[in-house]
N, C-alpha and C positions, 0 to 999 in steps of 0.2 A: 301222502307225500307233502301236503301242505303243513301238517303237524311237524314233520321232519325239518322242513324249511324254517319254521318258526324257532324250533329248538336250536338249529344250527346258527341262526342269526343271533340268538341270545348268547350262545357260547362264544361266538365271535366277538361280541361286544365285551363280554367279561374277560376274554383273553387279552383284548387290547388294554383294558384297565390293569390287568395283571402284569402285562409287559411294562407298562409305565411305572407301576408301583415297584416292581422288582428292580428295574433299572435305577430308579431314584434311591432306593433303600439299600440294595445289595449289589448293584452293579452287574446283575446277571440278566441274560436275555434269551439264552438258548431254548429252555423249556417253554417259556411263554410264546416264543416265535413259532415253535413247532405246533403248539396248540392253535395259533392263528392260522397257519398254513392249512392244517387239517380242517379247521372250521370253514375256511374259504372254499376248500374243495367240496366239502359236504353241502355247503350252501349252493354252490354252482350246480352240483348234481341234482339236488332237490328242485331247484328252480327250473332246470332243463326238462325234468320229467313231469312238470305240472301238466295236467290234462289240457290246459289252455293252448299250449303249443301244438299238441297233436290234433286238437279240434280245429285249430286254425288251418293246419295243413289239409285236413279233410274238407274244410269249407272251400278252400281254394280250388281243390280238384273238382268239387261239386259245382262250383261257380263256372269253371272252365267247361264242364260238360254241358251246363245250361246254355252257355254262349254258343257252343257247337250245335246243340240240338235246335236252337232258335234259327241258326243258319240253315240247318237241314230241313227245318219246317218250311222255310221260305222257298227252298229248292223244290221240295216235294209238291208245292202248290203251283209252281211255275215251270217245271221241267219240260213238259211236252204239251203244246197247245193242241186243241181239238181241231178236226177238219173244218175248213172254212174260216179259220182265224189266223191264217198265215203261219201256222205251226208246222212241225215236222211231218205229221201225217198228211197234211194237205199238199205238201210239196214233194213227197216221195212216192206217190202212188204209181208212177211210171219209172221209177229209178231202180237200179239193181240193188240187191240186198247189201252188197259191199258198200255202195254209196250211202245207203241208208244208215249202215253201221257207223260210217265215218261222220255223217252228219250228226248223229246222236252223240258221238264222242266229242265233237266240236262244241255242241251245246252243253254237255255235261262239264267240260273243262271250264266253260264260262260260268256256269251255275255254281260250281264247287271251288272256284278260285280263292274264295275267302278261307277255305279249309285246307286246300292243298292242290295237288295235281291229279290228273285222271289219265289212265292208260287203258288200252283195249287189247285183250288177249284173244285173238281170233280162234285159236285152237280150242280153248275152253268156253269161248263166247262170254267172257267176263269183263265187265268194266270195273277196273280197280281204282279206288280212291286212295291216294297216297298223301297222308297228312303231313303238312309242313308248318302250319300256323302254330305259333308257340303255345297258345292256350289249349288248342286241340291236342297237340302233342303231349302236353303235361297231363291233360285229362285222360287220354287213352293209355298213356304209360301207367298212370295210377290204377286204371281198371285192369290192365294186363297183369299187374303185380298183385292186385286184390280183386280177382273176379267175383268173389263172394259178396263184395260190397258194391258191385256194379249198380244194383237197383237203387241203392242209397244215393248214388252219384247221378241219377237221371238217365242211365243207360237205356232203359226200356223206351223212354220217349224218343231218344235219339234214333234208335233202331226202327222204331215204329214209322218214323218219317222216311227212312230209307226203304222200308217195305212199300210205302205208298208210291214212292218213285219207281220201284220195281214194277208195280202194277201198271203204272202209266207207260213204262218202257215196253211191256208186253203188248199193250194196245197200239203202240206206235210202230214197232217193227216185227212183232210176232213173238212166239214163245221160245223158250230155250236159252234165254239170256240171263246172266247173273250180275248182281252188283255186289262188290265186296269192299269193305273198309279194312285197309291193311294196318298192321301194327307199325308204329313209327320206327324208323331205322331198320325195319325188317320187311322189306317189300314183298317177300315170298311167304309171309305168314299173315293169314287173315284173322281178324277179330270177329267179323260178322259177315255172313254171306246170305243173300236172299235171291231166289230164282223164281221168276213168274209170280211174285208176290208172296212166296212162301219161304220161311227161314230154313236154310240148309245147314248153317253152322252159326253158333253163338258162343263166344268165349265164356260168357257168364253162366251158361247152362251146359256147355260142352255138347250141345245138341248136334 
């Protein structure tokens, strides 16, 4: 593609000189003008398809996932405090399960606010993370469209941190609860779901 771009630029330059010469000597301009237009179109096509632009797009998506996984990492390390530290498990030993679930929901909303919102589906016992942050949305949309390239974009590190959070959730309120990251603009479609620290669905592997 680079070779085509170079040829197109050379032809464009020659066409411009041809137009100037034809106009001065013969007063004609139609054929040289057509050559210039074609050269410009080929130059634009070749420039647009340079690997640089596609690599740049992939790098942006990778960067966005990296930002999101950093946030998830901080969440996984601070989601649920251990007994005796003023955390959820220390405060809910005598509370009903429903109250415990709502307390966890409140804390997860706070922890994941930089990524998006969080809802709780009591029927399936699933905490759903709904991405709204621009960088996270761009990254997840890229992975949704290119699941085979998820690992290149840092998807495994991001989901690993969600798995750690799921393990902490099990210790805090018991087993049977799932954490799911939803596809942007499709709240009913999960991209990754983990239950009791074990992956039950991963868009990258269709597990």
